[in-house]
N, C-alpha and C positions, 0 to 999 in steps of 0.2 A: 562136764560139763565141754570138754574138749569136742568128745564124739558127738554130741548135742549141734556143735559147732558145723564140726566136718561134715556132717549129714544138710544143713540147710546151702555152706557152699556150695555143696553139690547138684544140691535139687535147684540152686540161680543155674549155675552153669549148662545145664541140662535146659530148661525152657529157652536160652539164648539161641545155643545150637537146632530147637527146634524149630526156630525163629526162621533163623536161616534156612534154614530144608523148606518152608515153606514159601512156594512161589507168592512175591507180592502186586496185587492187582494197580496198585499203583504206582508211577514211573518214577521212579530216581529220581529227575527231575523236568524242567517244565521244557517244553520243544526250543530250538535256537532259531531253526529256520527262518528265514525274512519272509516268509507267504503265513506263519503263524500266526493266528487271531489275538493273542495277546501283547503283540509287536507290528500290527499294523499301522494302529491309528499312529504311533510314536512315530516309525516308517513316512507314510504318509503327509502327517506332518512337518518332517524334518524335510521332506522333498520337497515342500511346493510353500512356494512363498504366504508369509501372514499377513501381507502390507494391505493389501485389499482389504482385508477383515478386520481391521485396526491392532493387528498385533505384528512386534518388535521382531521377528525372526524371517533370514531372507529364502528357505527352504536349501541351504546349500551347508547348511548345519554351523551359521551362525546365529544368535538370537534365540531368545525362546518366550512363550506368553508371558501377557501381563495375567498375577494374579493380585495385583494389589489394587487398590483405590486409583481411576484415571476415568477419561471425563470422554467416553465412549465415541460422541459424535466427534468431536476436535480429532480425534485417533483417527481416524475416517477420512477427514476433509486433509488432515497433513501427514500423507507417507512417507515423505522427505523427514519430521520430526523425528522417527521414528528409524531411522537409519537404510532408510530405501538406497541409498545413491552410494556404491561402495566410491566413487573419486573421490566424495565428503572426506574431507580430514581435520587436521586442529583445529583449536576453536576461536569458532565468530561465534561474534555476541549478537542478539538476536535485531532484526534488522526488518519486526512485520509487527503492523498492528493495525486493528479490525474497529472501524468508527463503533460498530458495535459491541467493542467490551467497552465503549467511551459511556460518561454519566450525560444526559438527557436531561438538559433543563427545559423545563417549559415554563413559555410565556404569556400573555396574553396576545392572541395573536399570530402563534409558531412557538419554535423549539429551536434549539443549538445543539452539537454537540462537539466538542475538539479531539483534536488529536495534536498534544503541545511536547515541548521535552524531558518532565515528567512521567509521559505515555512508552514513548520511545528512546529512550537516551541516545541513541543514533543519531537522529536528526536534528544538529545542531544551526542548520541551512533555512530548514522552514516547518512551520505550522498551519497545520492546516483545519480546515473546521466544513463541516453542512448545517447548513440554515434553511428553514423552510416561515413562507410568509403565508397568510394566509389572505386575500380578498383584500386589497385598503390597506393590509397592515404593516408598519413601518420598522426598521429597522432605523431607530433616532440618529437626529443630528449629532457627528461625532467624527473624530481624528486620531491617528497614532503615529507615534514616533519610527511604524516603518509605513513600508510599503503595501498596499494592498489590491489583490487580486483576483477576482470573479468568473466563474463561469455555468452560465446558469442548463439545468440540464432538465429540467422540470417549471414548466407554465410560460410567465412575462414577465418581469419587471421596468420600475424604472429607476434610473440615478441619480444624482442630481450632486455639481462639486461647487467649489470655486473656487480660483486658486489665488495667489497675492499680490495680482493682480485687476482682480474685479473680476478678471475672464472667467464667463461660467456658463456648465452645461447643463441640460435634463433634457435625458434620450432613452426611450427607450430597448428593450432589449430583449431577445425571442432564445429559445431554445440552441445550446451552439454555439453563442453571442460572448464576447468575453469586455472584461472590465478590467482597468490597470488606474489604484489611485496611488503617486506618490507619495513618502512618507512626510506627514504631516496637513495631508489635505483634505476641508471642510468637506463633508460628502451625507449620503444620505439614502434609504433602496426604500422603493416599495410595492409590493405586491398588487399585481395586476388584473390575470389569471383566478384560476377561481381559488387555485391550487398550486403552488409557486415554490422552485425550491434550486441551492446554487452550490456551486462548490467555492469556500473561502482559503487561500492560503497570502501567509505573512513570509516576507525574507526576517526572519527570523521565529527558530527554534523553541526558545524561551518567550514565546510572545503572552501567558498569565503573568510575563514579572509587574511589578507595579510602575507603573508610570508612562504605561505602555498601550492603553485606552485614555480617549478623553471625551466625557460627553454633556454637552450641551446644557441640560437643564442639572446636570449633576455642580458642574463649577457655577450655573447663577444660583443652585441655591445654597454653596459654600462663599459667597461673597457679601458682604455687607451692603444691607436695602441702597442705604443713603451713596455708597457706589456706584450702585446698578441705576439707582434715579438721575444723577450726573452724568455718568456713559452714556444712556442712552438718552435721555433729556427727556424723560416723563415722571411720572409721580413712582412712591417705591411701591406702591402698593397691589400695581401692577405684576407684580410678585408674587404675589403672595399665594394663588393658586401654583405653581410652578412644581412639578410631581416630585417628592422624594421619601423614595433611593429612586436614583434614575429606573424606569421600566424595561429599557432596554429594545424590546421591543412592544411596539403597542396598534390597539386599531385602533382605521383613521378611515376619511372619507376618502373616493376618488376623485380629483381634482381637476375641470377642462382647464383649467387656468395656466398658459403657459410662463414663462419668466422673459424678462428683457433682457438687454447685454449693452447696457449702456457703454462698458471697459470692453467690449470686446468677445464677439463667445469661442469656447474653447471646440477647435473644429481641426481640423484635415493630420498634420504632423503634431499638433496639441493634444489630438482629442483624447479623452479617457476610454476612449468605447472601440471596439475591432468587434465588427458584426463577420466573426468567421463563419458562422450559418450559410450567408450569402458568398463564398469561398467553397470551390472543391478542392478535398485531399490529392495530395499527389500520389500518382502510383509507385511502387515499391517498387526498382527494377529486377526484384526476385522473383515478384507474381504472387509474394504473399498477402498483400495486406496493401494498407495505404497511411499514410505519413501525411501529417497539418501543422506545422510549425509557424506558430506566431510570436515572434522576440526581435528586439528592436530593428530589425532590416523592418516587417510590413508594418510596424505598430509603434513609431517611435518612444511614444513618452516612454513603452517598457523597459526599464532603463537597470532595471535591478530586477526581475523576475522577467525569464523564458520559458517557452512552454511547446510542447509535442504531443496533440492528438494522436494515439496511435491504433490500428482498426488492422489484426491481425484474424487473415483466415485462418476456417480447422484444419487443425495440425503442420500449420505454418511457423516460421521460429522466427525471430525478430535475431537478426545473426549474432556472433560474439561482435563485442564492443566494448571499448571504453569513454568514458567524457572526460574529456584534461585540463577544461576549467572549474567541474566543482561536482558537488556530490548528485545523484539524479534522485527524486522523490515522487516515489508515483501516488495518483491513485486507482484501483480497478473497477471501473463499472459495471463491467459487465465480463461472461463470461468464465474459466476458470485455467490458471496459468500454472507454470512450473520457471524459478530460475535460478540458477547458483551462479552465487557469488565466489569471487576470486577477488581474494586481497592479496596474494602475494605470500612468500616462505614457506611455499605447498601448505595453506592454509584454504579450505572452500567451503561453502555450507549451498546447501539445498533449502527452496522455500517454497510453499503453495500458496495457491492466491487464488479469493474471487470472490465474485461484487464487493462492495463497499473496504474491500482491505488496504493500506496504506502499506508504501516501505521504502525504507532509503535503500540507496547501495551508497558505499562512501566512496572519494571526494576519489578515482583513477582507477576503483576495483575493477576487475574485468567481471564480465554475466551474459547472459541469455535472456529472451523471455520465449518462453515456448507455448502454443495455446495446448491443451492439453484437449480438448476437445475435438470428435471428429467429425459435427456438427453444425456448433455453434458456433458465432465469432467471437473475438477476443478483445475490449477496447478499453486500454485505462488513457489515463491524463497523465504526463513525467513530464516535471518542474527540474527547473537550475535557477540560485541565487544568480546569474550572467544577465545580461544584455543579450545571451544568446547561448541555439543551442548547437554542442560539438558534438561529435560521436566520430572514434579513428574505430575503422572495422578491421577487424584481427584481419580476416580473409586478404579486403586487400593490400594490407601491407606488407604481406607474406608476398605478395603477385609484385607486387609492385618493390621489390628487396631481391638483389643478385642470388639466383636459380641455383647457385652450389654453396653455398651460403643458406638457404634454407633446410633445405635438404643436406647438409651436413650437420647442420644442427637438434634436425630433428629426426637423423635417419631416417630418412624415406625416400623413397626412390623422385627420381630428377621429372620425371616423367609425369609425377601428381603435381609437383611444385608448379610445373610447367602450364598446364590447366586449371590453376585455380583463374578463376575472374577478378579481371583488373579492374570492373566497375563496383564501389559499392553495393550491392544486392540488397541493403538495410533492413528488410525481409523475407526469407528464403520461403519458398512456397512448398 
């Protein structure tokens, strides 16, 4: 038996030695040269940024492809969320919302969709809405415990209001015109063109809170009929057809009948309407666009909501700045934008924006807004819960500060500081 085992062992060893002696037709290992076919896709992927393809890698060794569930369309629209900007740092809460993500409430004669604090918790000062009326449709008579500001961007509407002294106003607004109703002022809106649409602003982010909006028909239907009869001096049966629940928007005919103003009209400095469409915007000193400011200095009734309509040429930049008096709420009308928001403490985050998006930049946070397109203009409306639009330019601040101080702080040549523009540029071409 022992002799048999030794024979088997010798046979095995012989086979092994024979195998070593025969040249192999396979390489001992895969090639590792940079040009090798099996490594080329990996190296090309790492050396080329994936942001344009909606992938979170920078082409410099950081990041890797997305392999799990993701919304490709959103990734392509928001490369900044994929880590595109290496200067972003720390944790900045979401500062962006799209009206396309809001629920649209369909009504007889139109629709409405909102962005309130539950949609964008960072927006504490301002709530916004888009509202649409077909011809003749009316946003029913109502008032709010907050101020209302509106901007017509499609069609033509009429607004009507009465103040505490019985002064009233009935006026037509065209595209580009603005209105403002102080808190508690009774008012309504009617569409005059075939299709009409406008932006609504309220100076409280928690606009949907109970006790914010009061509809006249809602109040009537929740008041005893005998009290209504006594109050209005009519028979109680008159109110049996008042709609309930309130329709919010309803279809109606357009009347040519005007209004009488026995206690005076709301006009001049008391007017609730500013015809911005008849005013030319101001060209920015930096040559990159225009700015139209509408606040209490040219629209005196607007004590709590100030606005600026900004148009930026292709590739131009709304310069680095901040607002010392309020947070900034924005609605992007058209175009594509990018903005980085600096909130102090080595913390910043970049966001991408397109038409229909809203944003809020925190009180005193530094930021810029850049037009990402090389062919299309960018336009947005910025809103402040304030009586005035105020901004501080970073460039102007540094240019008007002692040169040696700026140079030693930033560790840059004094010649660079001396070359900074002392005039606020607003929009840089």
